[in-house]
TIZA-205347 format. One line per field, with one value per residue (C-alpha): residue number from 1; residue in three letters; x, y, z. Coordinates in Angstrom, 3 decimals, padded with zeros to 6 digits, always signed. Example, Ala and Ser with C-alpha at 12.3 -4.5 7.8 and 13.67 -1.06 7.14 Angstrom:
residues 2
seq <- c(1,2)
type <- c(ALA,SER)
px <- c(+012.300,+013.670)
py <- c(-004.500,-001.060)
pz <- c(+007.800,+007.140)
end
This chain:
residues 100
seq <- c(1,2,3,4,5,6,7,8,9,10,11,12,13,14,15,16,17,18,19,20,21,22,23,24,25,26,27,28,29,30,31,32,33,34,35,36,37,38,39,40,41,42,43,44,45,46,47,48,49,50,51,52,53,54,55,56,57,58,59,60,61,62,63,64,65,66,67,68,69,70,71,72,73,74,75,76,77,78,79,80,81,82,83,84,85,86,87,88,89,90,91,92,93,94,95,96,97,98,99,100)
type <- c(UNK,UNK,UNK,UNK,UNK,UNK,UNK,UNK,UNK,UNK,UNK,UNK,UNK,UNK,UNK,UNK,UNK,UNK,UNK,UNK,UNK,UNK,UNK,UNK,UNK,UNK,UNK,UNK,UNK,UNK,UNK,UNK,UNK,UNK,UNK,UNK,UNK,UNK,UNK,UNK,UNK,UNK,UNK,UNK,UNK,UNK,UNK,UNK,UNK,UNK,UNK,UNK,UNK,UNK,UNK,UNK,UNK,UNK,UNK,UNK,UNK,UNK,UNK,UNK,UNK,UNK,UNK,UNK,UNK,UNK,UNK,UNK,UNK,UNK,UNK,UNK,UNK,UNK,UNK,UNK,UNK,UNK,UNK,UNK,UNK,UNK,UNK,UNK,UNK,UNK,UNK,UNK,UNK,UNK,UNK,UNK,UNK,UNK,UNK,UNK)
px <- c(+009.178,+011.224,+011.336,+011.769,+014.331,+012.790,+013.940,+014.681,+012.292,+014.803,+017.494,+014.998,+014.135,+017.784,+018.572,+015.680,+016.762,+020.352,+019.252,+017.435,+020.313,+018.125,+020.657,+023.324,+020.905,+020.063,+023.790,+024.266,+023.612,+022.614,+022.522,+020.162,+021.150,+020.062,+022.495,+021.821,+023.198,+023.262,+020.566,+019.406,+018.050,+017.890,+019.536,+018.883,+022.040,+021.950,+025.295,+026.598,+026.021,+028.277,+026.271,+027.394,+027.086,+024.287,+022.301,+022.708,+021.404,+018.360,+017.679,+017.980,+015.666,+013.040,+013.388,+013.115,+009.945,+008.440,+009.252,+008.593,+011.901,+015.166,+018.542,+021.805,+024.354,+027.944,+030.748,+028.366,+025.896,+022.434,+021.553,+017.880,+016.589,+014.605,+014.229,+012.961,+014.392,+010.917,+010.006,+013.361,+014.096,+010.759,+011.218,+014.721,+013.467,+010.760,+013.597,+015.281,+017.946,+018.829,+018.730,+020.267)
py <- c(+086.425,+085.654,+087.927,+086.642,+088.644,+090.412,+089.029,+091.229,+090.128,+091.190,+088.969,+086.001,+086.590,+086.787,+083.581,+081.863,+083.040,+081.962,+078.570,+078.034,+079.365,+082.053,+084.807,+082.761,+082.296,+085.933,+086.765,+084.367,+085.989,+083.312,+083.552,+081.671,+081.071,+078.743,+076.905,+074.841,+071.334,+068.308,+068.056,+071.600,+070.729,+073.588,+073.277,+075.802,+076.512,+077.935,+079.195,+081.157,+078.786,+078.930,+076.219,+072.684,+070.019,+068.255,+071.521,+072.154,+068.608,+069.232,+072.537,+070.783,+068.047,+070.692,+072.492,+069.298,+068.350,+071.804,+071.921,+068.221,+067.891,+066.133,+067.597,+067.199,+069.054,+069.444,+071.600,+073.697,+074.353,+073.041,+071.937,+071.431,+069.894,+072.395,+076.183,+077.194,+080.715,+082.166,+080.085,+079.288,+082.825,+082.979,+079.558,+080.476,+083.713,+081.761,+079.654,+082.784,+083.355,+086.522,+086.142,+088.557)
pz <- c(+015.550,+012.499,+009.568,+006.049,+004.104,+001.150,-002.164,-005.066,-007.873,-010.510,-008.987,-008.885,-012.530,-013.599,-011.758,-013.378,-016.856,-016.269,-015.108,-018.415,-020.438,-021.977,-021.411,-023.239,-026.109,-026.491,-026.733,-029.629,-033.021,-035.551,-039.310,-041.578,-045.159,-047.953,-050.140,-053.220,-052.929,-055.217,-057.865,-057.124,-053.660,-051.166,-047.691,-044.869,-042.888,-039.378,-038.027,-035.057,-032.155,-029.112,-027.407,-026.597,-029.221,-027.353,-027.027,-030.787,-031.503,-029.238,-031.055,-034.429,-033.266,-032.239,-035.580,-037.560,-035.759,-036.146,-039.841,-040.606,-042.385,-042.112,-041.256,-039.398,-037.207,-038.327,-036.861,-034.716,-037.509,-038.204,-041.763,-042.622,-045.848,-047.930,-047.979,-044.568,-044.330,-043.903,-040.805,-039.117,-037.829,-036.029,-034.478,-033.322,-031.817,-029.954,-028.555,-027.272,-029.986,-031.792,-035.535,-038.070)
end
C-alpha cells in the first residue's frame, strides 16, 4: 500500500504564484503620471518596472487594447496617448502590480 505524501497547500499556492510572476509584480511599485507633450496633448507615463523588455511590451499592449489608445515603451517605461490616470492604476492592480 503506497501512501501519497501530503502536500502543503500554501507551498503549492506560492509555487503557482511564482510561476506566473505575480510575486515579482506585487514587489514592483509603479507610478502613473501625466505629462503635456507637443500641441498640448496629454501622455500617461507609467514608470517603475523591473520586468524584462518583452514583458513590459506585453503589458503595454494589454493596456493599449483595454484603453483603445496608442502608446509605446521606452527605457522601461510605458507611454500611453491621452490622460488615462483615472483608469490605468486599476488596470495595473488587476494585473497584479502595486501602484502608488
